[in-house]
N, C-alpha and C positions, 0 to 999 in steps of 0.2 A: 504494499500500499504506499502511495507516494506522499507528497507534502513537502513543504519547505519551512524555513524559520518563520515565515509570515502567512502560511496557509496550512491548516491542519486537516487531515482526512481521517475519517472513522466510519465504521459500518454500524448501522442500526437495523438489523435484520437485512431486508433486501434494499435498504436505502443507503446511499452514499452521502455522507454529510460533509460538505466542504465549509470550513470556517475561516473567514478572514481574520488574521490574528496579529494586528498591530494596534491593540487597544489604546496605547498612549497617544497614537496619531489618529484616533478615531477610524482606524483601518483604512487610512489613505493608501492608495495603490502604489506598490513598490515593484521593483524587478522580481524580487523573490515571490511576491504574492501573485504576479501575473504568470510567472512560470509555473507555480504551484496550481493555479486555477486551470490553466490550459491542460496540464498533465492530468488533473482531476476529471475534466470533461472527457479526455481520451480514455482514461481508466474506466469510467462509467460505461462508455460506448463499447469498449472491448470486453467487458465482463457480463456475460449473460445472466449471472445471478443478481446483478444490480438491476432493479426495476424502476427506481426513481432516484432523484438527486435533490437534496435540500442545501440551499446556499444561505449562509447566515454569517454574523459577525460576532467577534468576542468583545467582552467588556461593555456591553450596552450600546454599541453602535453598529451600524451596518457598513457603510463606507462613505467617507468624506470626499471622495474623488481622487484625482491624480495627485501624487506627491512629486511635484516637478523636480525638486532638489534630489530626491532618491533616484528618479529616472535619469537625471543628468550625471549620476554617479558621485555626487558630492558626499563626502564622508566615507566613500568606498563601500557603503552598505550594499549588499547584493552583487558585488563584483564577480563572485564565483558563478553567477548565473548569466552574466552579460554575454557570454559566448552563445547562449541560446537565442538571444535577441538578434545577434549578428547572423546566426545561421538561418533564422526565420524572421525577417523584418516585419512580418504580419502577425507575429505571435501575440503582441499585446492586444490587437483587435480581436483575435480568436479568443483570447482569455476573457475579454469583456463581452463576449457573445455578440459582437458586431459582425464578424466574419465566420462564425462557427455556430451551428445549432445542434446540441446533443440529441441523439435519438430518443433518449429517456426524458420523461417529464421533469422539469426543473421547478422546484417550489422555493420561493424566496421567503425567509423568516427575518423580518426587519425590526430592529429596535433602534431607537436613537436616530442619529444622523444617517440619511440616505440622500445625499445631495450631489450635484454636479455629476462626476463620473459614476457615483453610486446610483443615481436615478437613471442614468444612461444604461448602465449594466442591468438594472432592474428590468428595463424594457425587453431584454433578451430572455427573461424567465417566463414561465407559462402560468403559474398560480402564485398569488402574492398575499402574504399575511403580515400585518404590522401591529406593533404595540401602540397603544393609544397616544403615547407621547412622541412617536416617531415624527421626523421632519423630512420633507421631500422638497426638491427644487432644482432648477437649472439656473445657476447663478452667473453663467458665463457672460451674458451681455452687460452685466454690471461691472465686469472687469475688462471690458473691451475684447472679449474672446468669443469663440464660436463653439457651440456644443457639438463637436465633430464625432462624438461616439454614436451617432445615428439618430438623435432625437428629432431633428427637423424632418426626418423621413418617417420614423416609427411612431412618434408620439401622436400625430394627427390621424394615424391609422388605428390607434389603440383607444383613444378617447375622443370626444367630440372636438372638432377643430377649434371652436371658440375657447375651450378650456386649454387645449394644446398651445395655442397662440398666446393666451395670457400667461401661461407658465413660461414659455420661451422668451416673450418680449418684455415681461416685467422683471424676471429674475428674482421674484420674491419667494420666500419659504411657504410651504404648504403643510398644514397639519395632516395627521393621518385621517381625520374625519373628512377633510376637504379632498384628500387624494382618493378616498373611497367614493365620495359623492361624484367625483369626475370619472371614476371607473379605472383609475390607475392601479388600485389594489382591490382585493376582493373581500378581505376580512380585517376588522379591527378588533383586537383582543386586549385584555389588561396588560400593562407593561410587564415584561418578563415572561409572558406566555406565548410569544410568537413561535418560538421553536417547537414547543409542545404541540401547538395547533398545526404547524406545518408537518410534523411527523405523523400526526393523526390523519391528515389528508393523504400523506405518502402511503400510509398503511392501506387506505382505501384503494389507492391506485395499484399498490402491489398485489391486492387480492384479485385484481382483474387479469384477464389474459394478456400477457405481455406483447405478443405479436399484434393483437388487436389495438392495444393502447398505442404502440409505436406507429401503426398505420394510421390511426385516427389523428394523432398529433401531426404527422407528416402531411396528411390531407388537408388539415386546417391551414397550415402555412402555405402549402402549394396553391390552394384555391385563392388565397388572399391576393395573389399576384396575377390571377386569371379573370377573364370574363365569367359570368355565371355559367354560360353554356359550356365553356371549356373546363370550368371547375367541376361541374357535374360529371363531365366525361372522365376527368382525371380521378374523381372520387370512385367511380365504378371500376376503373383500372386498378386502384389500390384496394378497394373494398371486397371485390368478388373473391380474390384469392384467400382472403381470411376465412371465408366460409368453408374452404377445403382443408383447413388445418386440423390436426388432431385436437388442438385446444378448443376449437369450435365444437367438435364432437363431444369432448369432455364436458364443456359447458352445458350442452343439451342433456347429457346423461345425468350430470349432477342435479340439474333442475328436476328431471323426472324422478330421480331417486331421493330428492329432498335432502341433499347433503352439500357441503362446501366443495367446490371444484378444486382439482389439483392440476394446475397448468404447468406444462413442461417446454414451452416454446417450440412446439412441433406442429 
């Protein structure tokens, strides 16, 4: 199991839990964190026993965005990982889910700050839970910068355009309640309970047939880039083969026999 000094990896049953681990820096993104994140996404995709991923942060924060000093190599922190960035100049975008989409569902468990690059990375996750004191926002325009992590493209596709443009153009912070009302997150829970709720959702995902889950996720994202007619055609192409799997037969047998199904990715 992978991980770095700024990204911890652990298993909770069939769920791989990735934890951003720079609490003193509010889990600002560093080289070590980015390398660990990308390796975590790849590990989850490669391991068929992993059925879901939970992304969270240590120390009461999710992610405060990019640590520009760390990425520039000041203080030499993370230098042992710099060769990975040289070998793959796109690694940081893959780590932040801009240029990589895991096959398995990704559930975000947010506490505290989830701003700038944190909010941008959040948009690459599938299901989102936040503690009631969590803070969201894209502050780049207030600093003369551009939210280049994908927000000008993804955010208007995920929440109503008027909310997306207000968040992008004002650079103001949003409470968890406002983020939920806009549709950016799906659940608001008491502070400290986001990870537990995310793991509960993951368990529900894990109980479902993994081939079906992965096909449904892929279809949703594929169809978002197509016309309705093309999307429906693509859905059939992905969906029909699922009915021929052993997992589909097991689901039918288990329903008839009134017992929990046992899925084997077959």
